[in-house]
C-alpha positions in Angstrom: -5.2 -26.5 39.8 -7.5 -24.7 37.4 -10.8 -26.4 38.6 -12.3 -26.6 42.1 -15.6 -27.9 43.3 -17.0 -26.9 46.7 -18.4 -27.4 49.3 -17.8 -31.2 49.4 -19.9 -32.7 50.8 -22.8 -30.5 49.5 -24.4 -28.0 51.9 -27.9 -26.6 51.4 -28.2 -28.4 48.0 -25.8 -26.0 46.2 -22.3 -26.4 44.8 -19.9 -24.1 43.1 -17.6 -25.0 40.4 -14.6 -22.7 40.0 -12.9 -22.9 36.5 -10.2 -21.0 34.9 -10.1 -20.8 31.1 -6.9 -20.0 29.2 -8.9 -18.6 26.3 -12.6 -17.9 25.4 -14.3 -21.1 24.3 -17.6 -23.0 24.1 -17.8 -25.4 27.0 -20.3 -28.0 28.3 -20.6 -28.9 32.0 -22.5 -32.2 32.6 -23.1 -34.3 35.7 -23.1 -38.1 35.4 -23.9 -40.8 38.0 -21.3 -43.5 38.7 -23.0 -45.7 36.1 -22.3 -43.1 33.4 -25.9 -41.9 33.0 -26.3 -38.2 32.3 -28.1 -36.6 35.3 -28.0 -32.9 34.6 -26.6 -30.2 32.2 -25.1 -27.4 34.3 -23.9 -25.2 31.5 -23.6 -25.2 27.8 -22.4 -22.1 25.9 -19.6 -19.7 25.3 -17.4 -18.5 28.2 -14.8 -15.8 28.0 -11.2 -16.2 29.1 -10.4 -16.1 32.8 -11.8 -17.3 36.1 -15.5 -18.2 36.5 -17.7 -19.4 39.5 -20.7 -21.5 38.4 -23.1 -22.2 41.2 -25.8 -24.8 40.7 -28.5 -26.7 42.6 -28.0 -30.3 43.5 -31.7 -30.6 44.7 -32.7 -33.0 42.0 -29.9 -35.4 42.7 -30.1 -38.3 45.2 -27.4 -38.6 47.7 -24.4 -40.4 46.2 -21.2 -40.0 44.1 -21.3 -38.1 40.8 -18.8 -37.0 38.2 -18.7 -33.6 36.5 -17.5 -33.6 32.9 -16.1 -30.4 31.5 -15.4 -30.3 27.8 -15.0 -27.9 24.9 -15.3 -28.4 21.1 -13.7 -31.4 19.6 
């Protein structure tokens, strides 16, 4: 599995996304609530090939369920 999100549930208002890219590319990482509303932009930019750990704060988010969308250029 190329993507992991931990810890789940969140501890100390921080999460880490582990992602492995087969090639360098521009990506966007966005958090949405369960209604589909954009809640936060985690990352937007160029990433090199290989494994990456992206740590981010969940401090602004209310307790609940969220979706992280990872996408590249279309």
